C-alpha positions as CSV (number, residue, x, y, z in Angstrom):
1,M,-39.9,35.6,-31.5
2,E,-43.5,34.1,-31.4
3,L,-44.9,32.9,-28.2
4,S,-46.2,29.3,-27.5
5,D,-49.6,30.0,-26.5
6,Q,-48.8,27.4,-23.0
7,E,-46.4,31.0,-22.7
8,R,-49.2,33.5,-23.2
9,A,-51.6,31.7,-20.7
10,S,-48.5,32.0,-18.3
11,R,-48.0,34.9,-18.4
12,L,-51.8,36.6,-18.7
13,S,-51.8,34.2,-16.1
14,A,-48.9,35.7,-13.4
15,L,-50.8,38.8,-14.9
16,N,-53.8,38.4,-13.8
17,A,-52.1,36.6,-10.3
18,L,-50.4,40.3,-9.6
19,L,-53.3,42.1,-10.3
20,D,-55.6,40.5,-7.8
21,L,-52.4,40.8,-5.5
22,M,-52.7,44.6,-5.3
23,R,-56.6,44.7,-5.5
24,P,-57.5,44.8,-2.1
25,S,-55.9,47.9,-1.5
26,V,-57.0,49.4,-4.4
27,Q,-60.8,48.3,-3.0
28,A,-59.9,49.6,0.3
29,D,-60.5,52.9,-0.3
30,G,-63.7,51.8,-2.1
31,G,-62.2,52.5,-5.2
32,D,-61.3,49.1,-8.1
33,L,-58.3,47.5,-10.2
34,V,-59.3,46.3,-14.0
35,L,-57.3,44.6,-16.6
36,I,-58.6,45.5,-19.6
37,R,-57.1,45.1,-21.9
38,C,-53.5,43.1,-22.6
39,D,-50.8,42.0,-25.1
40,V,-48.5,39.8,-24.1
41,E,-45.9,38.9,-27.1
42,T,-45.5,43.1,-27.4
43,G,-46.0,44.0,-23.1
44,V,-49.2,46.7,-23.2
45,V,-51.0,46.6,-20.5
46,E,-54.1,48.7,-19.9
47,V,-55.9,49.4,-16.7
48,Q,-58.4,51.0,-15.3
49,L,-59.0,52.6,-12.0
50,Q,-63.0,52.2,-10.4
51,G,-65.3,53.6,-7.8
52,A,-63.7,55.6,-5.6
53,C,-60.8,55.9,-7.6
54,S,-62.4,58.0,-9.7
55,S,-62.5,60.4,-7.1
56,C,-59.4,60.7,-5.9
57,A,-56.7,63.1,-5.9
58,I,-53.9,60.7,-5.5
59,S,-55.2,58.0,-9.1
60,S,-52.2,59.4,-10.8
61,D,-49.9,58.3,-8.2
62,T,-51.4,55.0,-7.7
63,L,-51.1,54.2,-11.4
64,Q,-48.0,55.3,-11.8
65,G,-45.9,54.6,-8.6
66,G,-47.8,51.9,-7.7
67,V,-49.8,49.3,-10.4
68,T,-46.8,50.5,-12.6
69,R,-44.2,49.9,-11.4
70,I,-45.0,46.9,-9.6
71,L,-46.4,45.4,-13.0
72,K,-42.6,46.5,-14.6
73,D,-40.9,45.0,-11.6
74,R,-42.5,41.9,-10.9
75,L,-43.2,40.9,-14.4
76,D,-39.7,41.1,-17.2
77,W,-42.2,41.2,-20.7
78,V,-44.6,44.3,-19.4
79,R,-42.6,47.0,-21.5
80,E,-45.8,49.7,-21.5
81,V,-48.4,50.3,-18.6
82,I,-51.3,52.5,-20.0
83,G,-53.6,53.7,-17.4
84,G,-56.9,55.5,-16.7
85,V,-59.6,56.2,-14.4
86,D,-63.4,55.8,-15.1
87,E,-65.0,58.9,-15.5
88,T,-68.5,57.3,-16.3
89,L,-69.1,57.8,-12.5
90,D,-70.2,61.1,-11.4
91,P,-67.6,62.7,-8.9
92,E,-69.7,62.7,-5.9
93,V,-71.3,59.9,-6.5
94,S,-67.5,58.5,-6.4
95,S,-66.1,60.3,-3.5
96,L,-68.4,59.1,-1.3
97,L,-67.6,55.4,-2.1
98,G,-63.9,56.2,-0.8
99,S,-62.7,55.5,3.0
100,G,-60.7,58.8,2.6
101,A,-57.1,58.3,0.6
102,Y,-53.6,58.7,3.0
103,V,-53.0,62.0,2.3
104,P,-49.2,63.2,3.7
105,R,-49.2,65.8,6.2
106,Y,-46.9,68.2,6.6
107,R,-45.1,70.1,10.3
108,E,-43.1,73.2,10.2
109,L,-40.4,72.5,11.7
């Protein structure tokens, strides 16, 4: 089924609005969430974590447990989310950008 131009625009607008809602959480830790490409017909979305996310130990959790889950839950046309981190930034510089990610602490019983 081919989408109308209006439906394509509607899907892209909804995707950008949802990403804009998620970005402040990522930016609060010195990173950013960027849309790399999107095929609204096949439902494939590619995003990238940048800034402090490049050196963050839980960036893959952010992509899988956060970004992917939210996009698929809220946009029924999203079938696949391809995610990655910007590896062009020096890891030391990247780590200096962040304010520190949440790391759970476990208490011994």
